[in-house]
C-alpha positions in Angstrom: 17.8 1.7 15.3 17.8 5.2 13.7 15.2 6.3 11.2 16.4 6.2 7.6 15.0 7.4 4.3 13.8 4.9 1.7 16.9 5.3 -0.4 19.1 5.3 2.7 17.7 1.9 3.6 19.4 0.5 0.5 22.7 1.1 2.2 21.6 -0.8 5.4 21.9 -4.5 6.1 18.3 -4.3 7.3 17.0 -4.0 3.7 19.8 -4.2 1.1 20.3 -8.0 1.2 16.6 -8.7 1.1 16.2 -6.2 -1.8 18.9 -7.9 -3.9 17.5 -11.3 -3.1 13.9 -10.5 -4.1 15.0 -8.4 -7.1 16.8 -11.4 -8.8 14.0 -13.8 -7.8 11.4 -11.6 -9.6 13.8 -11.2 -12.5 14.2 -15.0 -12.8 10.5 -15.6 -12.8 9.8 -13.2 -15.5 12.8 -13.7 -17.8 12.0 -17.5 -18.0 8.2 -16.9 -18.4 8.7 -14.3 -21.2 11.3 -16.5 -23.0 9.2 -19.6 -22.7 6.2 -17.9 -24.3 8.3 -17.0 -27.3 9.9 -20.5 -27.4 6.5 -22.0 -27.6 5.4 -19.5 -30.2 8.3 -19.4 -32.6 10.8 -22.3 -32.1 8.6 -25.1 -33.5 8.9 -27.0 -30.2 5.0 -27.3 -30.2 2.6 -27.6 -33.1 1.3 -24.3 -34.5 -2.3 -25.2 -33.6 -1.3 -25.7 -29.9 0.7 -22.6 -29.4 -2.0 -20.6 -27.6 -2.8 -23.6 -25.4 0.8 -23.9 -24.2 1.3 -20.2 -23.7 -1.8 -19.9 -21.5 -0.9 -23.2 -19.8 2.5 -21.6 -18.9 0.7 -18.6 -17.3 -1.6 -21.0 -15.3 1.3 -23.1 -14.1 3.0 -20.0 -12.7 -0.1 -19.0 -10.8 -1.3 -22.4 -9.7 1.4 -22.8 -6.9 0.0 -19.8 -5.1 -3.3 -21.7 -4.6 -1.6 -25.0 -3.7 1.3 -23.9 -1.5 0.5 -20.4 0.0 -1.1 -21.9 3.1 1.8 -24.1 3.8 4.3 -21.3 3.0 2.6 -18.9 5.4 2.4 -21.5 8.1 6.1 -22.4 7.8 7.1 -18.7 7.7 5.2 -18.0 10.9 6.7 -21.0 12.7 10.4 -20.7 12.0 13.2 -18.2 11.8 12.7 -16.3 8.5 16.2 -15.5 7.3 17.2 -19.2 7.4 14.0 -20.1 5.5 14.8 -17.5 2.8 18.2 -19.2 2.3 16.6 -22.6 2.0 14.1 -21.2 -0.6 16.9 -19.5 -2.6 18.9 -22.7 -2.5 15.9 -24.4 -4.1 15.8 -21.7 -6.7 19.4 -22.5 -7.7 18.4 -26.2 -8.1 15.4 -25.2 -10.2 17.6 -23.0 -12.4 19.8 -26.0 -13.1 16.7 -28.0 -14.0 15.7 -25.2 -16.4 19.1 -25.6 -18.1 18.5 -29.4 -18.4 15.0 -28.9 -19.8 16.2 -26.3 -22.3 19.0 -28.7 -23.4 16.6 -31.6 -24.0 13.8 -29.3 -25.5 11.1 -31.3 -23.8 7.8 -29.4 -23.4 6.7 -31.3 -20.3 10.1 -30.6 -18.6 9.8 -26.9 -19.4 6.3 -26.7 -18.0 7.4 -28.7 -14.9 10.3 -26.4 -14.1 8.0 -23.4 -14.6 5.7 -24.9 -12.0 8.6 -25.4 -9.6 9.7 -21.8 -10.1 6.1 -20.7 -9.3 6.2 -22.9 -6.2 9.5 -21.3 -5.1 8.0 -17.9 -5.4 4.9 -18.9 -3.4 7.2 -19.9 -0.5 9.3 -16.8 -0.8 6.5 -14.1 -0.9 5.2 -14.5 2.7 8.8 -14.4 4.0 9.7 -11.3 2.0 6.8 -9.2 3.2 6.5 -10.5 6.7 10.1 -9.9 7.5 10.1 -6.2 6.6 8.2 -5.0 9.8 10.7 -7.0 12.0 13.7 -5.1 10.5 12.2 -1.7 9.9 10.7 0.9 12.2 7.1 1.8 11.5 8.1 5.2 10.1 10.4 3.3 7.7 7.8 0.7 6.6 6.2 2.9 3.9 9.6 3.6 2.4 10.8 0.0 2.7 7.7 -1.3 0.9 8.1 1.4 -1.8 11.7 0.4 -2.4 10.9 -3.3 -2.5 7.9 -2.6 -4.8 10.0 -0.5 -7.1 12.6 -3.2 -7.3 10.0 -5.8 -8.0 8.4 -3.8 -10.9 11.8 -2.9 -12.4 12.9 -6.6 -12.1 9.6 -7.7 -13.9 10.2 -5.1 -16.6 13.9 -6.1 -17.2 13.1 -9.8 -17.0 10.3 -9.5 -19.5 12.3 -7.5 -22.0 15.5 -9.6 -21.6 13.4 -12.8 -21.8 11.7 -11.6 -24.9 15.0 -10.8 -26.6 16.5 -14.2 -25.7 13.4 -16.2 -26.5 13.0 -14.5 -29.8 16.4 -15.5 -31.2 16.4 -17.8 -34.2 19.3 -20.0 -33.0 17.7 -22.2 -30.4 21.1 -23.4 -29.0 22.0 -19.8 -28.3 18.6 -19.4 -26.6 19.2 -22.5 -24.4 22.8 -21.5 -23.4 22.1 -17.9 -22.8 18.9 -18.4 -20.9 20.4 -21.2 -18.8 23.4 -19.2 -17.9 21.3 -16.2 -17.0 18.8 -17.9 -14.7 21.6 -19.8 -12.9 23.6 -16.7 -12.4 20.6 -14.7 -11.1 19.7 -17.5 -8.7 23.3 -17.7 -7.4 23.4 -13.9 -6.8 20.1 -14.1 -5.0 21.3 -16.9 -2.8 24.6 -15.1 -2.0 22.6 -11.9 -1.0 20.3 -13.9 1.2 23.2 -14.8 3.6 23.3 -11.1 4.6 19.7 -10.9 5.7 19.5 -10.4 9.5 17.7 -13.0 11.7 14.0 -12.6 12.2 12.9 -15.1 14.8 9.3 -16.4 15.1 7.2 -15.9 18.3 4.4 -18.2 17.2 4.0 -21.1 19.7 1.4 -23.2 18.0 1.9 -26.4 16.1 2.1 -26.1 12.3 -0.6 -27.7 10.2 0.2 -29.4 6.9 -3.2 -30.0 5.4 -3.3 -27.4 2.5 -7.1 -27.3 2.2 -7.6 -26.9 6.0 -4.7 -24.4 6.3 -6.0 -22.3 3.4 -9.4 -22.0 5.0 -7.8 -21.1 8.3 -5.7 -18.5 6.5 -8.7 -16.8 5.0 -10.4 -16.7 8.4 -7.3 -15.1 10.0 -7.2 -12.6 7.2 -10.8 -11.4 8.0 -10.1 -10.9 11.7 -9.3 -7.2 11.2 -11.7 -5.4 8.9 -9.2 -2.7 7.7 -6.6 -5.4 7.0 -9.0 -7.6 5.1 -10.3 -4.7 3.0 -6.7 -3.7 2.3 -6.0 -7.3 1.1 -9.0 -6.9 -1.3 -7.5 -3.6 -2.4 -4.1 -5.1 -3.1 -5.7 -8.1 -5.0 -7.7 -5.6 -7.1 -4.4 -3.8 -7.9 -2.9 -7.0 -9.3 -6.1 -7.8 -11.2 -6.3 -4.5 -12.9 -2.5 -4.5 -13.6 -2.6 -8.0 -15.1 -5.5 -7.2 -17.4 -3.8 -4.0 -18.7 -0.4 -5.6 -19.2 -1.8 -8.8 -20.8 -3.7 -6.8 -23.4 -0.8 -4.4 -24.3 0.5 -6.5 -27.3 -2.8 -6.8 -29.0 -3.8 -3.2 -28.0 -0.6 -1.9 -29.5 -1.0 -3.8 -32.8 -4.8 -3.5 -33.3 -5.6 0.0 -31.9 -2.4 2.0 -31.4 -1.0 0.7 -34.7 2.4 0.1 -33.3 5.0 -2.5 -34.2 6.1 -5.2 -31.8 9.0 -2.9 -30.7 6.5 -0.4 -29.3 5.2 -2.9 -26.7 8.4 -3.0 -24.5 8.3 0.8 -24.5 4.7 0.9 -23.2 5.5 -1.7 -20.6 8.5 0.4 -19.5 6.4 3.5 -19.2 3.7 2.0 -17.0 6.2 -0.1 -14.9 8.5 2.8 -14.2 5.6 5.1 -13.4 4.3 2.5 -10.9 7.7 2.5 -9.3 7.9 6.3 -9.2 4.4 6.4 -7.6 5.5 3.9 -5.0 8.6 5.9 -4.2 6.6 9.1 -3.9 4.5 7.7 -1.1 7.2 8.3 1.5 7.4 12.0 0.7 3.6 12.5 0.5 2.9 10.5 3.7 5.6 12.1 5.9 7.0 8.6 6.5 3.8 7.4 8.1 1.4 4.6 6.9 -0.9 7.1 5.3 -4.0 5.3 4.0 -5.4 8.7 3.0 -3.3 8.3 -0.2 -5.3 5.2 -1.2 -8.4 7.2 -2.4 -6.0 9.7 -4.2 -4.4 6.8 -6.0 -7.6 5.0 -6.8 -9.5 7.9 -8.3 -6.4 9.4 -10.0 -5.9 6.0 -11.8 -9.6 6.0 -12.7 -9.7 9.5 -14.1 -6.7 8.9 -16.4 -8.0 5.4 -17.2 -11.2 6.9 -18.6 -9.2 9.4 -20.6 -6.9 6.6 -21.8 -10.0 5.0 -23.4 -10.8 8.1 -25.4 -7.2 8.7 -26.2 -6.9 5.2 -27.7 -10.2 5.6 -29.7 -8.9 8.9 -31.1 -5.8 7.2 -32.7 -6.2 7.4 -36.5 -3.6 5.4 -38.5 -3.6 3.1 -41.4 -0.5 1.0 -41.0 1.8 -0.3 -38.3 4.5 2.2 -37.1 7.9 1.8 -35.5 8.9 3.4 -32.3 10.1 6.7 -33.8 7.0 7.0 -36.1 4.8 6.1 -33.2 6.2 8.8 -30.9 5.9 11.4 -33.6 2.3 10.6 -34.5 -0.7 12.7 -33.5 -2.4 11.6 -30.3 0.4 9.4 -29.1 1.6 11.9 -26.4 -1.8 11.8 -24.8 -1.8 8.0 -24.7 1.6 7.9 -23.1 0.8 10.6 -20.5 -2.4 8.7 -19.5 -0.4 5.5 -19.2 2.3 7.2 -17.1 -0.3 8.8 -14.7 -2.3 5.5 -14.4 0.9 3.8 -13.3 1.9 6.6 -11.0 -1.5 6.7 -9.2 -1.5 2.9 -8.9 1.8 3.1 -7.1 0.3 5.6 -4.7 -2.6 3.3 -4.2 -0.9 0.0 -3.4 2.0 0.8 -1.2 0.0 2.2 1.8 -2.3 -0.9 1.6 0.6 -3.3 1.7 2.2 -1.4 4.6 -1.1 -1.3 6.5 -1.4 -5.1 6.2 2.1 -5.6 7.6 1.8 -3.1 10.4 -1.6 -4.0 11.7 -1.2 -7.8 11.6 0.4 -9.3 14.7 3.8 -10.9 14.2 2.6 -14.4 15.1 0.3 -14.5 12.1 1.7 -11.9 9.7 3.2 -14.4 7.2 -0.1 -16.4 7.1 -2.1 -13.2 6.4 0.3 -12.3 3.6 0.0 -15.9 2.2 -3.8 -15.4 2.3 -3.3 -12.2 0.4 -1.3 -14.2 -2.3 -4.2 -16.7 -2.6 -6.8 -13.9 -3.1 -4.4 -12.1 -5.5 -4.1 -15.2 -7.7 -7.8 -15.9 -7.6 -8.6 -12.3 -8.6 -6.0 -12.5 -11.4 -7.7 -15.7 -12.7 -11.1 -14.0 -12.6 -9.7 -11.0 -14.5 -8.3 -13.4 -17.1 -11.6 -15.2 -17.5 -13.4 -11.8 -17.8 -11.0 -10.8 -20.6 -11.5 -14.1 -22.4 -15.3 -13.8 -22.3 -15.2 -10.1 -23.2 -12.9 -10.5 -26.2 -13.6 -14.0 -27.5 -17.2 -14.8 -26.6 -19.1 -11.5 -26.9 -16.4 -10.0 -29.2 -16.1 -6.6 -27.7 -12.9 -4.5 -28.1 -9.8 -4.3 -25.9 -10.3 -0.5 -25.2 -13.9 -1.2 -23.9 -12.5 -4.0 -21.7 -10.1 -1.6 -20.1 -12.8 1.0 -19.7 -15.0 -1.6 -17.9 -12.0 -2.4 -15.6 -11.7 1.3 -14.8 -15.4 1.6 -14.0 -15.1 -1.5 -11.9 -12.1 0.1 -10.1 -14.3 3.0 -9.1 -17.0 0.7 -7.8 -14.5 -1.5 -5.9 -12.8 1.5 -4.3 -16.1 3.1 -3.3 -17.2 -0.2 -1.7 -13.9 -0.4 0.3 -14.1 3.2 1.4 -17.7 2.9 2.6 -17.0 -0.4 4.4 -13.9 1.1 6.1 -14.6 4.8 6.8 -11.0 5.2 8.2 -9.8 5.4 4.5 -12.2 8.4 4.0 -11.2 10.0 7.2 -7.5 9.8 6.5 -8.1 11.1 2.9 -9.8 14.2 4.3 -7.1 14.7 6.8 -4.4 14.3 4.2 -6.1 16.6 1.8 -6.5 19.2 4.5 -2.9 19.1 5.5 -1.7 19.3 1.8 -4.1 22.0 0.5 -5.8 24.3 3.0 -2.9 24.5 5.4 0.9 24.0 5.4 1.3 22.2 8.7 4.7 22.1 10.5 5.2 19.7 13.3 7.4 20.1 16.4 7.8 17.4 19.0 5.8 14.7 17.1 8.1 12.0 18.5 7.0 13.0 22.0 3.8 11.0 21.3 4.4 7.4 22.3 3.9 4.8 19.6 1.9 2.6 21.9 0.1 2.7 25.2 -2.5 5.0 26.8 -1.9 8.7 26.9 -3.9 12.0 27.0 -3.2 14.9 24.7 -4.4 18.3 26.0 -4.6 21.1 23.4 -6.1 24.6 22.9 -9.3 24.8 20.9 -9.3 27.4 18.0 -11.3 26.0 15.1 -13.7 23.4 13.9 -10.8 21.7 12.2 -8.5 21.3 15.2 -9.2 17.6 15.5 -8.5 17.0 11.9 -5.2 19.0 12.0 -4.0 17.0 15.0 -5.1 13.7 13.5 -3.0 14.5 10.4 0.0 15.5 12.5 0.2 12.5 14.9 1.3 9.2 13.5 -1.0 7.0 15.5 -4.8 7.2 15.6 -6.3 9.6 18.1 -9.7 9.3 19.7 -11.0 12.8 20.5 -13.1 14.0 23.4 -15.1 17.0 22.4 -18.2 19.0 23.2 -21.4 17.6 21.9 -22.4 20.7 19.9 -19.1 20.6 17.9 -19.4 16.8 17.5 -22.8 17.4 15.9 -21.5 19.8 13.2 -22.9 18.7 9.8 -20.4 16.8 7.5 -17.7 16.9 10.2 -19.9 14.7 12.4 -19.4 11.8 9.9 -15.6 12.1 10.3 -15.8 12.4 14.1 -17.8 9.2 14.2 -15.3 7.5 12.0 -12.5 8.5 14.4 -14.5 7.1 17.3 -14.8 10.5 18.9 -16.3 10.6 22.4 -18.8 13.5 22.7 -19.4 15.0 26.1 -22.8 16.4 27.0 -23.0 19.4 29.4 -23.5 18.1 32.9 -26.3 20.6 33.6 -28.3 19.3 30.6 -27.8 15.6 30.8 -25.9 14.3 33.9 -26.3 10.6 33.0 -24.9 11.2 29.5 -22.1 13.2 31.0 -21.1 10.3 33.3 -21.4 7.7 30.5 -18.9 9.8 28.5 -16.4 9.5 31.3 -17.0 5.7 31.5 -16.2 5.5 27.7 -13.1 7.6 28.2 -11.9 5.3 31.0 -12.5 2.2 28.9 -10.6 3.7 26.0 -7.6 4.5 28.2 -7.6 1.1 29.8 -7.6 -0.4 26.3 -4.4 1.6 25.6 -5.9 4.2 23.2 -4.4 7.7 22.6 -7.0 10.3 23.5 -7.1 14.1 23.0 -9.2 16.6 24.9 -9.7 20.3 24.4 -10.1 21.4 28.1 -11.6 24.8 27.2 -14.8 23.0 26.2 -15.6 25.4 23.4 -13.9 27.3 20.6 -12.1 30.4 21.7 -14.0 33.6 21.1 -11.1 36.0 20.9 -8.0 33.8 20.1 -6.9 33.6 23.7 -6.8 30.4 25.7 -9.9 30.2 28.0 -9.9 28.6 31.4 -9.4 24.8 31.5 -12.4 23.0 32.9 -12.2 20.3 35.5 -13.1 17.4 33.2 -9.5 16.8 32.3 -8.6 16.3 36.0 -11.5 13.9 36.5 -10.2 11.8 33.6 -6.8 11.6 35.2 -8.3 10.8 38.6 -10.2 7.8 37.2 -7.3 6.6 34.9 -3.9 8.1 35.6 -2.0 8.1 32.3 0.8 10.3 30.9 -0.3 13.8 29.8 1.0 15.4 26.6 0.6 19.2 26.4 0.2 20.5 22.9 -0.7 23.7 21.1 -2.0 24.8 17.7 -0.5 28.0 16.3 -1.7 30.0 13.3 -5.3 28.8 13.2 -6.9 32.0 14.6 -8.2 34.2 11.8 -9.3 31.4 9.5 -12.9 31.0 8.3 -13.4 28.0 10.6 -12.9 30.1 13.8 -14.9 32.8 15.6 -12.7 35.6 14.4 -14.1 38.5 12.5 -17.9 39.1 12.6 -18.8 35.6 13.4 -18.2 32.0 12.2 -17.2 31.6 8.6 -16.2 35.3 8.3 -12.5 34.8 8.7 -9.8 34.4 6.0 -10.0 31.6 3.4 -6.2 31.8 2.6 -5.0 28.5 1.0 -1.7 27.0 2.3 -1.8 29.0 5.6 1.1 28.2 7.9 0.0 26.2 10.9 2.2 24.9 13.7 1.5 21.8 15.8 3.7 21.9 18.9 3.8 18.9 21.2 5.7 18.8 24.5 7.1 15.8 26.4 4.7 13.6 28.3 4.4 14.3 32.0 3.2 12.1 34.9 -0.4 12.9 36.0 0.5 13.3 39.6 0.1 16.8 41.0 -1.2 18.4 37.8 -3.7 21.2 38.0 -6.0 22.7 35.3 -4.2 26.1 35.6 -0.8 24.3 35.3 -1.9 22.5 32.2 -3.3 25.8 30.7 0.0 27.5 31.4 2.0 24.7 29.7 -0.2 24.9 26.6 -0.1 28.7 26.5 3.7 28.6 26.7 3.8 26.2 23.7 1.5 28.4 21.7 3.1 31.7 22.4 1.5 34.9 21.3 -1.7 34.7 19.2 -0.9 34.7 15.5 
């Protein structure tokens, strides 16, 4: 299975049928929900005093199935072959679409609400299948792009469905509404079902017995979701994304009318801007991450969305108009451009924020429980959306504060939530620093990155030029590296926090602390036996003159205790920077931004017969002349 770009995946059977299936499913959910809100509001099918009740009840009935059925859906998805389950779920969607047509024909409120609930239930069963099947069909280097494309398709489907549903539901002739909406949802369901037959098989490896008690299974799901701290914090991050997004989008109509002074036609334009910008941010992840699951983008997305969210508040408050304006007048008005730019950048950075989190959840959750973890994510998502809705109701109707201040509070809460996650899981902070380093201070080119195995124990040996060598290597190699380094470098202020986060193993000089020296080798042996990837700088210290010093015997002692494949590598272009011993001492070198750095990695070799001089020679050959 060759590596393919995110857009190239849309030409492959591994993704295209699933993409089409999920696109039309998301479209159906939103076209019917949007149309139903307008039917309740303008068709006279419900009494005027009950319009808001039924509109909010419709939203609740679409979310409620996530609470009721996610546990069962995740359990089923982990127990049985997924492509067959998807076809069953999409067949159910066709049946539900036919029921929608019947409900629209008879114009019975209870029937319309019932089929909306069934549509939500169908989505609850489809969601764990959709996200848990991706890692079975895509390579890990394709997962970020696959999630970006699926996310882009979902947001575009939501946008188109909302706009089309709004147009259909707002028509005066209710027979035209019924016929048009019925034909549309049935056609979309049939297209989704037809596409589902092209999805490749994805067998289950789970051997346990499925449980059917929804309360018990929900509790089990939440326990499974907390097994891996990074995964659980990512789940919380994704839930917060949907909470923040739902609050923003829900308030757009009233915000547009009461604060931006735009007519109803302006609302779809604003929805289009933020939805398309989220999709663009999602698609940009593959380019910025180098096709890896780069969680260093999460802080970038979080704080970018926060900065422009704060500016959005002041931009809205600066709008000065006396009457409602159409689309053209709105676009020509003073201050509008700032509002639109803020909205676009909020959406873009939210796209950067959510895609790495979704990919991490999929990649780091074992196959036998992946669907259940995603189902747990759906439960937490829906719970957080409900809490966001309750906050909005209290803020706007109980204490009577304004919509802009509500959005500002959500942005401030976003900063607090993200800081909490980054403190609780320092890996996010580490990857952010590594990503920032490789995209600002240096231009890093990689050669032979694929020589590093995706799994299993191995030992990278590399020349030691600067205090940032470990961060440069960590940014180049796709899987986490545990570094072995001299204690004095490990204790460097600021960098020490990052080294601890990366579970670096410091080595004390044997002459100063023999017991600590031996303990370090015990830790190294344990790490290799656990299948970790380790990296050692056998020179023991930074080079004083740019040349590769003699390799010490510690590397051979490691291989004697635990024989693992050895991967020679070299850093080129680091000498002369301010983080080396070039010039008249440390910090006296060049501070050139975007310096060209090469990371060269050779093929792994067996540990038998290796010598320190032989390893040094291999690294020197990879590095070439000092640059």
